[in-house]
Every structure is written in C-alpha cells, then in structure tokens.
N, C-alpha and C positions, 0 to 999 in steps of 0.2 A: 616522510609520512608522519603526521601528528595524530595520535589517538585522541578520541573524545570519550568522556565519561558518559555523557547523556547525548544520544545521537541527534536529538532535535535542538540542542542548546548551542549557544554561540561559541565560536572558537576563532581567534584571530587568523585571518587568512584562509579560513575554511568556509565559513557561512556567509552568504551574501544576503544583504538586507537593505531596505530603504530604497528600492529601485523605483524610479519614475520613468515612464515611457519617454524615450527621446529618439528621434529619428531625423536624420538630415536627408532630404529628398532633393535629388538633382534631376534636372531635365535638360534636354537639348533638342534643337531642331535639326532636321535633316531634309534634304531634297529628295523627292521620290521620283525616279525616272518614269517616263511615260510608258515604257514597255512593261514595268511592273504593275501599273494600273490596268493596262490592257489584259494582263495575264489573269486578272480577277473577273473578266467578263466572258460569259459563255457566248461565243459568236454565233453558235448554231441556234440557240434559243432566243438570243437577243435580250437576255436578262442577266443581272449580276449573280454569279454563283455564290452559294453560301460557303464560307470557309469551314473546313473540318473542325470539329471540337478538339480541344487539346487533349492529349492522351491522359494526362494527370492534372485536371483542373485544380486551382487553388481551393482550399477547404475553408469555408466560412462557418465558424462556431458562434453560438450565441447563448446568452443566459435565458433559460425558460422560466425560472422562478428563483427566488432567494428567500432565505429565512435568517433573521438576525435576532438574537436574544436581547432582552431589555438591558441586561447587564451581565458582566462576567464572561468567562471563557467557555469554550466548548471542549469537553474531554474527548469524545470520540463520536463517530458516526458509523452507521451500517445501513444496508438496504436489502430488502427481500420482498418478492412477490407484490410489488406495487406500493410498498411502504418504505419510508426513510426514517430511521431512528436516530435521534440526536440526544446525546448525553450532555447535559449542561453542568457547569461547575457547581458543586454543592449537592449532587445526587438526584437532580430532576431529570426525568426522561420524557421526551416529546416525540410523538409519532406523527408523521406527515404523509399526505398522499403524494406518491412519486410523480403523478401526472401534472399536478398544479401547485404543490407545496402547501396546500391547505392543512390546517391542524386537525388531527383525528382525536388524539387524546394527549393529556399531560398528567404526569404523576410524580410525586416526590417519593423516590424509591428508598433513599437512604441519605447519609450525610457525607459519604466519602467520595473518593475519586472513582469514576467508572472506567475501568481499564479494558474496555472492549465489550462487544455485544455479539452473542452467538445465536444463530437461528436453529429452530427445531423443525425438521422436515421428515418425520418418520411415519406420517399417516395417522398417528394417534393424537398428537397435540399440535395445535397451531400456536406456537409460543416462541419467546426469546429468553435466553439465559443471560443474566446481567450480574457481573461481580461489582459490588460497591464497597470499597474499603475492605473490611473483614467480614462482609456479608455476601451471600449468594442468593439471587432471586430468580424465580421462574415466573414470567408474566405472560398473560394472554396477549397475543400479537394484536388483535383487533380492538381490544378495550383497555389494555394496560392493567387489568385486574390481576393481582398476585395469586398464583396457585400456592406458592410458599415463599417465605423469606427466612433464611437460616444464618446464624452466626457461624463463622468459620475459624479454624485455629490460626489462620494467617490470611493476609491479603492475597488475592488470586489475580493472575493476569488473564487475558482473553481466553475463554474456554472453547472447547469443541464438543459437539454432541455426536455420539456414535451409537445409533440405535436407541437403547434406553439407558445409556451411560453418559454422564457429563465428565469430561477430563480437563483438568487445568493444573498449571504449575503454581505453587505457593512460594512466597518469598521467605518462608521458613526452611526451604530446602527439601520440601516434600511435593510429590505429585499426588493429586487427589482424584479418585473415582467416586462419583456420587450417583445414586439412583435418580433418574430423570423425574419420575412421577412424584417422588416424595422428598428428594434431597438427602435421603439416608446414606450413610457411608457404605461404600462397597469395598474400597481398598485405599491404602496410602503407601507410597514407596519413597524411600529416601534417595536423594541424588547429591548429597553432600559428602558421604563417606568415600566415594570414589572420584571426587572432583580432581581433574588433572592439575598438574603444576602450571602456574601462570607462565605463558610465553613471555619472552623478553619485551618489556615496554608496555605490557598489558596487565597491570596489577588488578587482581580480583577485588581486593579491598577498596581500591580507589574507584572501582566501577559500581560499588554499592552505596546506598545512602540510608541514613536513619538506622533503624535496628534490623535492616535486611540481612539475612544470612545467605541469600541467593537472589538473583534477578532474572526470573524466567521471562520468556517472550510469549507471543501468541502461538496457539496450537493450530495444527491442521491435520487432516485425516485422509487416509486411503484405505478403504475397507475397514478392517479392525485395527489398523496400524495408525498410531498417533505420533506426530513429530512436533517438537518445539525446540526453539533455540534457548540457550542459557547465556545471557550476555556476559556476566562476570566470569563464567567458566570457559568461554571461548569454544563452545561445542554445541552440537544438536543432539537430542535424545530421541530414540525410537522405542516406543512401548506398546504393548498390547492393551487395547482399550478395556477389555472385559476383566482382565486380571491385574493390570499394572506391571506385568512382567517386562523387564527390560530386554529389548532385542539387541540394540547396538548403541554405543556412544561414538559420535562422529566429530572428531576434533578439528579445529582450525588453529591458526596462529594469531588470532586477534579477536577482540570483542565482537559479538554478533547479537543483533536484536531483531532482525527481520523475521518474517514468517517463512519457514521452509516451504518448498513447493514440490509436490509429488508429480512425477511424469514417467509413466511406464514403470520400468525397473529402477528409475533414478529418484533421488531426492536432491533438489538443487538448493544450495545455500550461498549466502554471501557473508563477507566478514570485513572488519576493519583492517585486516592484513592485506587488503587490496586484491582479493581473489574471489572469483566465482568458482564454486566447486560442485561437482556431481558425485554423489556417493551411490553405490549399488545398495539398494535397500535389502537385498536378499543375503548379502555377504558382509555389509558394513565397510567395504573397502572403497577407497577413493578411485573413481573411474577416470576423471580428468579434472583439470583446473585451468582457469584462464586468468591471467594477471591484468588488472586495471591500473589506472594511474592514480587512484585515490580509493578511500574506503567504500565498501558496498553495504548500504543500509536498506535498499529497496528489495522487496520480494520479486522473485522471477515469475514470469508468465510464459507458459509453453503452448505453442500452437503449431500443428503440422510439422513436427520435428524440429522446430526452432525455439530457442530460449531467448526471451527478451528480458533484459535486466539492466537497470540503470546504476550509475555510480556517482559519487560525489565529485568526480572529475568533470561532471557536466556532460558525459557521454552516455548514450543508450547503446548497448551492445546486443548484437544478434549473433547467436552461436548455434552451431549444429548440435543437436541434442546428443547424438551417439558418441561424437568424438570431441566436442568442445571447441572445434575449429571456428575461427572468426569468419562470419559471413559478411558482416558490415558493422561499422560503428559510426555514430553520428553525434557531433557536438551540438547540443540543443541550446547553448547559451546565446543570449542576445549579442549581436555584434557590438564590440567595444565595451562590453560589460564583463564583470568577473564571471568565473565559471558558475554554472547553476547547479547547486547540489540537488541530487535526486533521492528522495526518500519514499516515493510512492510507486506501486506497480503500474504497468500500462493497462489500458483497456483496448482490446482489439475489436474493431467494428468494420467488417468487410475487408477492404483493402487498406484500411487505416490503422495506425497505432496512435492512440491518444495518451500523452504522457504529462501528468501534472508535475511541476517542478517547484522547489521551495521559493524561488524568486517571484512566484505569483502567476506564472503563465501555464496554460495548457498547450502543449505543442503537438501538432498533428503531423505524423510522418507516414510515408509510404511503407507499407508492411514489408514489401519485397526488397526495396532498395535502400530504405532509410532516409530518402530525400525528404526534407522538410516541406510540407505543403500548406502549412498555416500556423498561426499563433493566435492565442486569445487570452486576454487578461480579464477575469470576472470582476475584479475590484482593484482600482488603482491603489498602488503602494502596499497592498496586503500580501502576506506570505501564505502559501498553501501548505498545510501540515496534516492533511488527512484526506482520504478518498474512499469512494465506494462505487459500485456499479449496479444499475438496475435496468435491464432491457437495453434500450438505445440511449440511456442517459449516463453521463459521467457525473458523479456527485463529489464535490470537493468541499472541504471546510477550510476557512481562512482564519488568520489571526493578525493582530497588529505587528509591525516591525519593532525592533528594539528601540527605534526612535519614537514609537507611539503612533506611527502613521498606519492607516488602514483600519480594519475592524474584524471582529469575530463574527463569522456568518457561514451559512451553508448555501451553496449554489448548485443548481441542476443545469448542466451544460449539454447542449445537443447541436445538431446541424440545422 
C-alpha cells in the first residue's frame, strides 16, 4: 500500500486518468430450432405471447442538464431543496435551479478557496454557510445576499450547522463554534495538544501543506454530536456542538479525509490504512473493522442495516452494519482498464446504488446483490471529483485529466 498526501492528487499506480471509452463488440449467429419458436406462440389464443420483462432490466442514465464555467476550476458543489450551489475557483458562488440548471444568482463571496458548503435547515433561516479562505459567510439561499461575512483566525474546512451553532475545523488546530445568526464566537477548542503519534508510514508533517498546523476534514452531525476527520492526525473527533467539549478521539492507522457517517449507535469511517471501521459513538470503542485492498477515501452511506462504501481498489463494499461482515463486493472498474479509484459516496435510489468514480463514470448497481446494471459517462475523458444529491438527481462535478483532456463542469444525471 502506498499512502497519498492529497487524496485527490496523482500517484503512480494509484490514480487512473485519461480514459477514453473503448469496447470491442462481438456478435455471432446461431440457428434457432423450430420448437423454440413455437414455444413463444399461444396456441389457445392464436397470438404471440408477450415475453416476461427481465427481473433486473438494464439501467439507462442520462444528462438532464450541465453547467460549465467560462474559465477556471470548480472548488466544490452542494445541493439542497431544489438548488445546486457551485463554488468556482476564485471565490465566486453560483446558485442553479436543480430541475433545469438555470442560473438563479451569482455572487463574488471572497477570494480564497471554498472548502465546502453547508445548508441551514432550522426553520429560522433559509441560508447556506460558506468558508472562503480565512473568511466565513452566511448567505441567503434564494438570493445570495450576505447576512454576514467575517474574518476567521484560520482557514476552515466544510462546516456543519447544529441548531443555532456553526461548527468547523480550522487548519490552525482549533475547532470553532460560532453563533449562526451573527457569526459571533461561542467556543474554540484545541485538537493539537493531544494529537496521537504518527502511525508508521503516515507522517503528519508530510500530510500538511503551507503553514497548516492541522488538516481537518468535513464535519457531520447527529443530534448535538459533531464528527469530523483529521487527515494528518489519522483520527476522527467527536465533540458536543453547543460547548465544544470533546466526547472521543477515534484513531485509525492511516491518513483519513472522508466525511464520517453516523448510523444508529455507530460512526463509520474509512482510512488510508485500507480499513472500514465502525466505532460505538457512546463508548468510543471500535466495534468492527473490514479490510479492503487499497485506501478508503469515500464516505459511507447506510441504508436498512447495510453499509455501502467504496475503496480505491475499485470495489464497492456492502457490509452488515451490526457486525461488519461482508455481504457483497463489486469491482466497478471498466473491463481491461486500471482499477477505478472511488472518492465519492453512493446515492441510493429505490433498488439502485449509483456510484460516481474518479475515472469519469457513474455506475449503477443492484442494491441487494451488487450486480452492475448500467454505466454512464457524462463527459468524455473527464474525471469525476465531487458529487451531491437532490431528490432523484445525482449531481457530479468533473475536471480535466492530467493530460488536459475533458473539462470542468457540473452535470445533473437521472434516469
């Protein structure tokens, strides 16, 4: 196993890029016996009987709309309540209608990198929270008008909103709690002082860049409990949203950048140590782990007692939530191609699991068996490096390959 410093960046033998569709199609003729033709005829009615529909018909996905910036890259995307938010390189935020991709508003929010977009759904505000470099902004969801924009002591990663509190990790080694209505400080807690020792092969110093003291990941919430991963410290943290009080530190043996996933009494995480783990959120102890064949960068999605989580070995794993036992695994790589690294969570739609992969495809799988039922490539030669979900739509963002093929764009994909 080779560790990576930056989960989305190139590493020889690990990242696949520059894929062009290629398929060899073979056909053959065969003679059909007369009795097989007669079997399809209803001799009583004198008409040909309709064949029964296939149990699991192939899935046809299609692009419903796309959005491409005039220039530059796309930092991040998010979707909520009929809106898709696109953060462009340079601090511009664009809101689109999710049904047709038409532009609702566009606003220059700042000049830094937008490290994620969080939605506010507390009944008081209809807004989004956006970290831009060393600033934090609260914007009206429908108009983009700012409620406030504040300077922060450090750059923040993707926050989460818990009631009237915003929680986010800073790259100065502090977690921050801010008042939603005004942005005023509520609390700040240090997570550098008790940083664990680096596991073998995973140097914290090599995992950071610039003047970072720590490298926090995106946050998620369950009630009043907030979880986030810390890439360079190879662990996840559980804190109380209203006070910042630490509940538990959950260690792994490799770098981790994915968003943790709450599921009942469990918190599901993945790591570059090639394991999927479940921690008991009430005790902080590891309940189970499952080894994969390569690093785990994608967030887990849990549905009906099953954990769906992809790995950079090109496999989607389906595990039992309570015990971590393997129910099925499916290689989603194209035949004859390199393994398809998986950085995105799945979207579950009825009996389907839709999985975006870095090599540029969205793969449709049967939810119960893992059998592949369809593939779709929104843009030839582009890589997929971000996703969101809104209703019946899977939203993906693409980027050019290392060879400069493809483009930066956002695609809404449905059936």
